[in-house]
TORPA-4810 file (N, C-alpha, C, O; in nm, 3 decimals):
<nodes>
NODE_1_-1.096_0.735_1.003_-1.071_0.633_0.903_-1.144_0.665_0.773_-1.109_0.612_0.667_M
NODE_2_-1.245_0.751_0.779_-1.317_0.788_0.657_-1.224_0.861_0.560_-1.240_0.850_0.438_A
NODE_3_-1.126_0.934_0.615_-1.032_1.004_0.528_-0.947_0.905_0.449_-0.914_0.930_0.333_A
NODE_4_-0.910_0.794_0.512_-0.831_0.691_0.443_-0.913_0.628_0.332_-0.861_0.603_0.223_V
NODE_5_-1.039_0.603_0.357_-1.126_0.545_0.254_-1.142_0.642_0.137_-1.136_0.601_0.021_L
NODE_6_-1.162_0.767_0.166_-1.174_0.868_0.061_-1.045_0.879_-0.019_-1.048_0.889_-0.142_S
NODE_7_-0.934_0.877_0.049_-0.805_0.884_-0.018_-0.785_0.764_-0.110_-0.741_0.779_-0.224_L
NODE_8_-0.818_0.645_-0.060_-0.806_0.522_-0.140_-0.895_0.527_-0.263_-0.853_0.492_-0.373_S
NODE_9_-1.018_0.570_-0.244_-1.111_0.582_-0.357_-1.060_0.681_-0.460_-1.064_0.655_-0.581_D
NODE_10_-1.012_0.795_-0.413_-0.963_0.898_-0.504_-0.845_0.850_-0.586_-0.840_0.871_-0.707_G
NODE_11_-0.748_0.786_-0.519_-0.634_0.733_-0.594_-0.678_0.621_-0.688_-0.626_0.611_-0.800_Y
NODE_12_-0.770_0.538_-0.645_-0.818_0.430_-0.731_-0.880_0.482_-0.860_-0.854_0.429_-0.968_G
NODE_13_-0.961_0.585_-0.847_-1.024_0.644_-0.966_-0.918_0.705_-1.057_-0.922_0.687_-1.179_I
NODE_14_-0.823_0.776_-0.999_-0.719_0.840_-1.080_-0.633_0.735_-1.151_-0.592_0.756_-1.265_R
NODE_15_-0.607_0.622_-1.084_-0.531_0.515_-1.148_-0.611_0.450_-1.260_-0.556_0.421_-1.367_L
NODE_16_-0.740_0.427_-1.238_-0.824_0.367_-1.343_-0.835_0.458_-1.465_-0.843_0.410_-1.578_M
NODE_17_-0.836_0.589_-1.442_-0.845_0.684_-1.552_-0.708_0.714_-1.614_-0.696_0.796_-1.705_L
NODE_18_-0.607_0.647_-1.562_-0.470_0.662_-1.612_-0.419_0.805_-1.605_-0.360_0.857_-1.700_R
NODE_19_-0.443_0.868_-1.491_-0.391_1.003_-1.465_-0.239_0.996_-1.469_-0.179_0.923_-1.391_D
NODE_20_-0.175_1.070_-1.560_-0.029_1.061_-1.572_0.047_1.115_-1.452_0.167_1.091_-1.439_P
NODE_21_-0.019_1.188_-1.364_0.049_1.242_-1.246_0.049_1.145_-1.128_0.110_1.174_-1.025_T
NODE_22_-0.019_1.031_-1.142_-0.029_0.935_-1.032_0.022_0.799_-1.078_-0.018_0.748_-1.183_V
NODE_23_0.110_0.741_-0.999_0.155_0.605_-1.025_0.106_0.516_-0.911_0.066_0.565_-0.805_T
NODE_24_0.110_0.388_-0.932_0.069_0.295_-0.827_0.157_0.312_-0.704_0.108_0.307_-0.591_L
NODE_25_0.286_0.330_-0.724_0.377_0.346_-0.611_0.347_0.471_-0.529_0.349_0.467_-0.406_D
NODE_26_0.320_0.583_-0.597_0.289_0.704_-0.522_0.157_0.691_-0.447_0.143_0.740_-0.335_T
NODE_27_0.061_0.626_-0.510_-0.068_0.604_-0.444_-0.052_0.516_-0.320_-0.104_0.547_-0.213_A
NODE_28_0.020_0.406_-0.335_0.040_0.315_-0.222_0.117_0.383_-0.109_0.086_0.362_0.009_L
NODE_29_0.216_0.463_-0.144_0.293_0.533_-0.041_0.206_0.632_0.035_0.213_0.639_0.158_T
NODE_30_0.125_0.708_-0.036_0.038_0.806_0.029_-0.066_0.737_0.118_-0.091_0.781_0.230_A
NODE_31_-0.124_0.631_0.069_-0.225_0.558_0.147_-0.161_0.494_0.269_-0.216_0.501_0.379_I
NODE_32_-0.044_0.433_0.250_0.026_0.370_0.362_0.060_0.474_0.469_0.048_0.446_0.588_R
NODE_33_0.102_0.592_0.427_0.137_0.699_0.522_0.016_0.737_0.607_0.028_0.754_0.728_R
NODE_34_-0.100_0.752_0.543_-0.220_0.791_0.617_-0.272_0.679_0.706_-0.317_0.705_0.818_H
NODE_35_-0.268_0.555_0.658_-0.312_0.442_0.741_-0.220_0.427_0.861_-0.266_0.405_0.973_V
NODE_36_-0.090_0.439_0.838_0.006_0.428_0.949_-0.020_0.534_1.055_-0.017_0.505_1.174_S
NODE_37_-0.045_0.658_1.011_-0.072_0.766_1.106_-0.201_0.739_1.184_-0.207_0.762_1.305_A
NODE_38_-0.303_0.689_1.115_-0.431_0.663_1.181_-0.419_0.551_1.284_-0.489_0.551_1.386_A
NODE_39_-0.330_0.454_1.259_-0.314_0.340_1.349_-0.198_0.356_1.446_-0.176_0.271_1.532_L
NODE_40_-0.123_0.467_1.433_-0.009_0.489_1.521_0.109_0.398_1.492_0.184_0.362_1.583_G
NODE_41_0.126_0.361_1.366_0.234_0.272_1.325_0.342_0.351_1.252_0.316_0.463_1.206_L
NODE_42_0.463_0.296_1.240_0.565_0.365_1.162_0.524_0.373_1.014_0.453_0.286_0.964_P
NODE_43_0.569_0.479_0.946_0.532_0.499_0.806_0.593_0.394_0.713_0.531_0.354_0.615_E
NODE_44_0.712_0.350_0.744_0.780_0.255_0.656_0.753_0.113_0.699_0.740_0.083_0.818_T
NODE_45_0.746_0.026_0.601_0.728_-0.116_0.629_0.865_-0.182_0.638_0.958_-0.141_0.569_L
NODE_46_0.878_-0.285_0.721_1.006_-0.354_0.727_1.033_-0.428_0.596_0.940_-0.473_0.528_P
NODE_47_1.159_-0.441_0.561_1.196_-0.517_0.443_1.170_-0.664_0.471_1.205_-0.716_0.577_E
NODE_48_1.109_-0.731_0.376_1.079_-0.873_0.390_1.168_-0.949_0.293_1.174_-0.918_0.175_V
NODE_49_1.235_-1.048_0.345_1.321_-1.131_0.261_1.237_-1.237_0.191_1.148_-1.296_0.254_Q
NODE_50_1.263_-1.264_0.064_1.187_-1.367_-0.005_1.213_-1.503_0.057_1.324_-1.532_0.103_P
NODE_51_1.111_-1.584_0.058_1.121_-1.718_0.113_1.168_-1.811_0.002_1.115_-1.810_-0.109_V
NODE_52_1.269_-1.890_0.033_1.318_-1.987_-0.064_1.308_-2.126_-0.006_1.301_-2.142_0.116_T
NODE_53_1.307_-2.227_-0.091_1.294_-2.368_-0.051_1.413_-2.414_0.029_1.503_-2.334_0.054_G
NODE_54_1.418_-2.535_0.068_1.318_-2.637_0.036_1.193_-2.622_0.122_1.200_-2.583_0.238_P
NODE_55_1.081_-2.654_0.063_0.953_-2.643_0.132_0.927_-2.769_0.212_0.975_-2.878_0.177_W
NODE_56_0.852_-2.755_0.321_0.812_-2.876_0.396_0.730_-2.968_0.307_0.664_-2.924_0.213_P
NODE_57_0.734_-3.094_0.338_0.667_-3.195_0.255_0.515_-3.176_0.249_0.451_-3.218_0.152_A
NODE_58_0.456_-3.113_0.351_0.310_-3.098_0.354_0.260_-2.982_0.269_0.139_-2.960_0.263_D
NODE_59_0.344_-2.909_0.203_0.299_-2.796_0.119_0.279_-2.839_-0.021_0.241_-2.758_-0.105_R
</nodes>
């Protein structure tokens, strides 16, 4: 898991410094791929449908 932390830190620094070769999407994809592999999960996330109203009265 230390590799995932290092990867996250590295991408975070590159994004803060506005490295033109790194976008938020590419960073998130790379991090998600490594986290998924470390946890034994599929690389892709399921599509989530947006929630629409009407909302319950208690919200």
